[in-house]
C-alpha positions as CSV (number, residue, x, y, z in Angstrom):
1,I,81.3,-97.9,39.3
2,T,81.4,-95.4,42.2
3,T,77.8,-96.2,43.1
4,I,78.7,-100.0,43.2
5,L,81.8,-99.4,45.4
6,I,79.8,-97.3,47.8
7,Y,77.1,-99.9,48.0
8,F,79.6,-102.7,48.8
9,Y,81.3,-100.5,51.4
10,Y,78.0,-99.8,53.1
11,R,77.0,-103.4,53.1
12,R,80.5,-104.5,54.3
13,I,80.4,-102.7,57.6
14,G,77.4,-104.7,58.9
15,M,74.9,-101.9,59.5
16,D,71.4,-102.4,60.8
17,S,70.0,-101.3,57.5
18,C,71.4,-101.5,53.9
19,V,72.1,-98.1,52.2
20,I,71.8,-98.2,48.5
21,P,72.8,-95.0,46.6
22,L,70.3,-94.3,43.8
23,R,71.1,-93.1,40.4
24,H,69.3,-89.8,40.6
25,G,69.6,-86.7,42.8
26,G,72.1,-87.9,45.4
27,L,69.4,-89.9,47.1
28,S,69.8,-93.3,48.9
29,L,67.3,-96.1,49.5
30,V,67.6,-97.3,53.1
31,Q,65.9,-100.6,53.7
32,T,65.7,-103.3,56.4
33,T,63.8,-106.5,57.1
34,D,63.3,-108.6,60.2
35,F,61.0,-111.2,61.6
36,F,60.6,-113.6,64.6
37,Y,58.3,-115.9,66.4
38,P,55.6,-114.8,68.9
39,L,57.0,-114.3,72.4
40,V,54.0,-112.7,74.2
41,E,50.5,-114.0,74.7
42,D,48.7,-110.9,73.5
43,P,48.5,-111.0,69.6
44,Y,47.8,-107.3,69.3
45,M,50.9,-106.4,71.3
46,M,52.8,-109.0,69.3
47,G,52.0,-107.1,66.1
48,R,53.1,-103.8,67.7
49,I,56.3,-105.3,68.9
50,A,57.1,-106.8,65.5
51,C,56.5,-103.5,63.8
52,A,58.7,-101.6,66.3
53,N,61.4,-104.2,65.9
54,V,61.5,-103.7,62.1
55,L,61.5,-99.9,62.3
56,S,64.3,-99.9,65.0
57,D,66.9,-100.7,62.3
58,L,66.1,-97.4,60.6
59,Y,66.1,-95.5,63.9
60,A,69.5,-96.9,64.7
61,M,70.8,-94.9,61.8
62,G,69.1,-91.7,63.0
63,I,66.3,-92.0,60.4
64,T,63.0,-90.8,61.8
65,E,60.7,-91.2,58.8
66,C,59.7,-94.4,56.9
67,D,58.1,-94.2,53.5
68,N,56.6,-97.6,53.3
69,M,56.3,-100.9,55.2
70,L,55.5,-104.4,54.1
71,M,54.3,-107.1,56.5
72,L,55.5,-110.7,56.5
73,L,53.1,-113.1,58.2
74,S,53.2,-116.8,58.6
75,V,50.0,-118.5,59.7
76,S,50.4,-121.7,61.7
77,Q,48.9,-124.8,60.0
78,K,48.3,-126.1,63.5
79,M,45.7,-123.4,64.2
80,N,42.0,-124.2,63.4
81,E,39.9,-121.7,61.5
82,K,38.4,-120.1,64.6
83,E,41.9,-119.5,66.1
84,R,43.2,-118.0,62.9
85,D,40.2,-115.7,62.6
86,Q,40.7,-114.5,66.2
87,V,44.5,-114.2,66.4
88,M,45.8,-113.2,63.0
89,P,43.6,-110.0,62.5
90,L,44.8,-108.8,65.9
91,I,48.5,-109.3,65.0
92,M,47.9,-107.4,61.8
93,K,46.0,-104.6,63.5
94,G,48.8,-104.2,66.1
95,F,51.4,-104.0,63.3
96,R,49.4,-101.4,61.3
97,D,48.7,-99.3,64.4
98,A,52.3,-99.1,65.3
99,A,53.2,-98.2,61.7
100,E,50.6,-95.5,61.8
101,E,52.1,-94.0,65.0
102,A,55.5,-94.1,63.2
103,G,54.0,-91.9,60.5
104,T,54.0,-94.6,57.8
105,S,51.7,-97.2,56.4
106,V,51.6,-100.9,55.5
107,T,50.9,-101.2,51.8
108,G,51.4,-104.9,51.2
109,G,53.5,-108.0,52.1
110,Q,53.3,-111.7,52.1
111,T,51.3,-114.3,54.0
112,V,52.1,-118.0,54.0
113,I,51.0,-121.2,55.8
114,N,53.8,-122.6,58.0
115,P,54.2,-124.9,61.0
116,W,54.7,-121.8,63.2
117,I,53.5,-118.2,63.4
118,I,56.1,-115.8,62.2
119,V,55.6,-112.1,62.1
120,G,57.9,-109.3,60.7
121,G,58.2,-106.9,57.8
122,V,60.2,-104.7,55.6
123,A,60.8,-100.9,56.1
124,S,62.0,-98.6,53.3
125,V,62.8,-94.9,53.0
126,V,64.4,-92.8,50.3
127,C,66.5,-90.0,51.9
128,Q,69.3,-87.5,51.6
129,P,72.7,-88.3,53.0
130,N,72.2,-86.0,56.0
131,D,69.1,-87.9,57.0
132,F,71.1,-90.8,58.3
133,I,74.1,-91.3,60.5
134,M,76.7,-93.8,59.5
135,P,77.6,-96.0,62.5
136,G,81.4,-95.7,62.3
137,S,82.6,-92.4,63.9
138,A,83.0,-93.1,67.6
139,V,86.1,-91.5,69.2
140,P,87.9,-91.9,72.5
141,G,86.1,-89.8,75.1
142,D,82.6,-90.5,73.8
143,V,80.1,-92.1,76.2
144,L,77.7,-95.0,75.6
145,V,74.0,-94.3,76.1
146,L,71.2,-96.9,76.3
147,T,67.6,-96.0,75.7
148,K,65.7,-99.1,77.0
149,P,66.3,-101.3,80.0
150,L,67.5,-104.9,79.5
151,G,65.8,-108.0,80.8
152,T,62.9,-108.7,78.4
153,Q,63.9,-112.3,77.8
154,V,64.0,-113.0,81.5
155,A,60.7,-111.2,82.1
156,V,58.9,-113.1,79.3
157,N,60.2,-116.5,80.4
158,A,59.4,-115.8,84.1
159,H,55.8,-115.1,83.1
160,R,55.7,-118.5,81.4
161,W,57.1,-120.2,84.4
162,L,54.2,-119.1,86.6
163,D,52.5,-122.3,85.4
164,I,55.6,-124.6,85.5
165,P,56.3,-125.6,89.1
166,E,59.8,-126.8,88.6
167,K,60.8,-123.5,87.1
168,W,58.7,-121.3,89.4
169,N,60.2,-123.0,92.5
170,K,63.7,-121.7,91.5
171,I,62.7,-118.1,91.4
172,K,59.7,-117.7,93.8
173,L,62.0,-116.6,96.7
174,V,63.2,-113.5,94.9
175,I,60.0,-112.3,93.2
176,S,56.2,-112.5,93.8
177,R,53.6,-113.5,91.2
178,E,52.3,-110.0,91.1
179,E,55.8,-108.7,90.3
180,V,56.3,-111.2,87.6
181,E,53.0,-109.9,86.0
182,Q,54.2,-106.3,86.4
183,A,57.6,-107.1,84.8
184,Y,55.9,-108.9,81.9
185,Q,53.7,-105.9,81.2
186,E,56.7,-103.6,81.5
187,A,58.7,-105.7,79.0
188,M,55.8,-105.7,76.5
189,L,55.5,-101.9,76.8
190,N,59.2,-101.4,76.3
191,M,59.3,-103.7,73.3
192,A,56.3,-102.0,71.7
193,T,57.9,-98.5,72.2
194,L,59.4,-97.0,69.0
195,N,63.0,-95.7,69.1
196,R,61.9,-92.8,67.0
197,T,62.5,-90.1,69.7
198,A,66.1,-91.3,70.2
199,A,66.7,-91.3,66.5
200,A,65.7,-87.7,66.2
201,L,67.8,-86.7,69.2
202,M,70.8,-88.5,67.7
203,H,71.0,-85.6,65.1
204,K,70.5,-82.9,67.7
205,F,73.2,-84.1,70.0
206,N,75.8,-85.2,67.3
207,A,75.8,-89.0,67.7
208,H,78.8,-90.7,66.3
209,A,77.4,-94.2,66.0
210,A,74.5,-96.4,67.1
211,T,72.9,-99.8,66.9
212,D,69.8,-101.4,68.4
213,I,69.9,-104.1,71.0
214,T,68.2,-107.3,69.9
215,G,69.0,-111.0,69.7
216,F,72.7,-110.9,70.4
217,G,72.3,-109.1,73.8
218,I,74.0,-105.8,74.7
219,I,77.5,-107.2,74.6
220,G,77.0,-108.9,71.2
221,H,75.7,-105.8,69.6
222,A,78.3,-103.6,71.3
223,R,81.1,-105.8,69.9
224,N,79.6,-105.7,66.5
225,L,79.3,-101.9,66.6
226,A,82.9,-101.6,67.9
227,Q,84.2,-103.7,65.0
228,Q,82.7,-101.2,62.5
229,Q,84.5,-98.1,63.8
230,K,87.0,-96.2,61.7
231,N,89.0,-95.2,64.7
232,N,90.9,-97.5,67.1
233,V,88.4,-97.6,70.0
234,A,87.0,-99.9,72.6
235,F,83.6,-99.8,74.3
236,V,83.6,-100.4,78.1
237,I,80.2,-100.9,79.8
238,H,80.0,-100.0,83.5
239,N,76.3,-99.9,84.1
240,L,73.5,-102.3,83.2
241,P,69.9,-100.8,83.5
242,I,67.7,-103.9,84.0
243,I,63.9,-104.2,84.5
244,S,63.4,-104.5,88.3
245,K,63.9,-107.9,89.8
246,M,65.1,-109.5,86.6
247,A,68.8,-109.5,87.8
248,A,67.6,-111.3,90.9
249,I,65.7,-113.9,88.9
250,S,68.8,-114.4,86.7
251,K,71.0,-115.1,89.7
252,A,68.4,-117.4,91.4
253,G,68.0,-119.4,88.2
254,G,71.8,-120.0,88.0
255,N,72.7,-117.1,85.7
256,L,69.7,-117.4,83.5
257,F,70.4,-116.4,79.9
258,G,73.7,-114.6,80.8
259,L,71.8,-111.4,81.7
260,L,74.5,-110.0,83.8
261,Q,77.1,-110.9,81.3
262,G,75.2,-109.0,78.5
263,T,74.4,-112.1,76.4
264,S,70.7,-112.3,77.2
265,S,68.6,-111.7,74.0
266,E,66.5,-108.7,73.8
267,T,63.5,-108.1,71.5
268,S,62.9,-104.6,70.1
269,G,65.4,-103.2,72.6
270,G,66.8,-99.7,72.9
271,L,69.4,-97.9,70.9
272,L,73.1,-98.1,72.1
273,I,74.5,-94.7,71.0
274,C,78.0,-93.2,71.1
275,L,77.6,-89.6,72.0
276,P,80.1,-86.8,72.8
277,R,80.5,-86.7,76.6
278,E,79.4,-83.1,76.9
279,Q,76.1,-83.9,75.0
280,A,75.1,-87.2,76.7
281,A,73.4,-85.8,79.9
282,R,71.3,-83.4,77.8
283,F,70.3,-86.2,75.5
284,C,69.1,-88.3,78.4
285,A,67.3,-85.3,79.9
286,E,65.5,-84.5,76.6
287,M,64.5,-88.2,76.1
288,K,62.9,-88.0,79.5
289,S,61.1,-84.8,78.9
290,S,59.8,-85.8,75.4
291,R,56.1,-86.6,75.5
292,V,55.5,-89.9,73.7
293,G,52.7,-92.3,73.0
294,L,52.8,-96.1,73.5
295,S,55.0,-96.7,70.5
296,G,57.2,-93.6,70.8
297,A,55.5,-91.2,68.5
298,V,56.3,-87.7,69.8
299,G,53.5,-85.3,70.8
300,Q,50.5,-87.5,70.2
301,D,47.1,-86.6,71.5
302,G,45.8,-88.9,74.1
303,G,48.1,-91.6,75.6
304,A,51.1,-89.2,75.8
305,G,53.4,-90.1,78.6
306,D,56.4,-88.6,80.4
307,G,59.0,-89.7,77.8
308,Q,61.6,-92.4,77.9
309,Q,64.5,-93.0,80.3
310,A,68.0,-93.2,78.9
311,W,71.2,-94.1,80.8
312,I,74.9,-93.4,80.4
313,I,76.2,-96.9,80.7
314,G,79.8,-96.8,79.6
315,I,82.7,-95.1,77.8
316,V,84.6,-95.2,74.6
317,E,88.4,-95.4,75.0
318,K,91.4,-96.2,72.8
319,G,91.5,-99.9,71.9
320,N,91.3,-102.5,69.2
321,R,87.7,-102.3,68.2
322,C,86.3,-104.5,71.0
323,A,83.7,-104.2,73.7
324,R,83.5,-105.5,77.3
325,I,81.5,-105.3,80.5
326,I,83.6,-104.6,83.6
327,D,83.8,-107.4,86.2
328,K,81.3,-105.9,88.6
329,P,79.0,-103.6,86.6
330,R,76.5,-101.4,88.5
331,I,73.0,-102.9,88.2
332,I,70.4,-100.2,87.8
333,E,67.0,-101.5,88.9
334,V,64.5,-99.9,86.5
335,P,61.1,-99.8,88.2
336,Y,57.9,-100.8,86.5
337,R,56.0,-97.8,85.2
338,G,53.1,-98.5,87.6
339,S,55.5,-98.3,90.5
340,V,56.8,-94.9,89.3
341,V,53.2,-93.5,89.0
342,R,52.4,-94.6,92.6
343,A,55.6,-93.2,93.9
344,Q,54.9,-89.8,92.2
345,E,51.4,-89.7,93.5
346,G,52.7,-90.1,97.0
347,S,55.3,-87.4,96.6
348,H,55.0,-83.6,96.8
349,N,58.1,-82.8,94.8
350,N,59.4,-83.3,91.3
351,A,62.9,-84.2,92.1
352,S,64.9,-85.8,89.3
353,P,66.5,-89.2,89.8
354,P,70.2,-89.1,90.7
355,E,72.6,-88.9,87.7
356,V,74.2,-92.2,86.9
357,Q,77.9,-92.2,87.6
358,L,80.4,-94.3,85.7
359,T,82.6,-96.4,88.0
């Protein structure tokens, strides 16, 4: 009876993954599933993004290891045999490669014929209670940290509009074609990056709650997380880190997708984490110093980068389990990675970027 009650309590609070206490040894099965339609033109990257998106629900609970993955794949009946033979193996390879970088493997799944391509999967892990962080312990005085910039929906759509004159004419005064391409590549790279490093650091820096930012936008997921808190708290967002030029596109297009209001959908976005104020700056610094590969696996040989940025974007205060963005949030323009490299090559110092201040 106790196990059943715990199971329904865990399911009731709307976590990113379900936690099912097992009958033996105090272990729990943590499991999640997710799928969506293709949103980028590169089938290999689409597979990577889909895998990262599935795993992100585990990472949002501070879980860094995955025991097994299944892949869910729908093949479009509108594709001819040649198209299927070219596209579907690349999606599958991207998914498997990302799973391998996450330290797990794809052992099966399901493939069906459907009017549309759909790609997703299931991620499962058996773990001890101290392996995961329940998302309900935020307290007043915590700060909110975000581990990926916003704006992927705008970037992907802007790339499509390059070939649609009536759409392109609305935004061409604020962004060049080259910048659209750069933003699109940046969005793909962000979406394909695992949140595994952030999940590990959640334990080190005593995170109190977290969720990943996906289809409901940052404000939707912030509100959902706020509603699950045990304490009477409210989340207040002051800063919005956004892929460079995406805020300008949103304004030029007549508030496209509600990006500045926090309602723009994200795919495989970052983690929104409630951290003790005294730990947040060190969390961000360690995220930046961690060397990660394309999909966020720490310390890989070849392809290792300079880590991931993270930003302090808001505060946790006393309240009625709600979340809001202030009227005039600070927009943080996050440069494309290529721009960062060029800037560093032209500089003779290693000065850190200025610390983000809450207003």
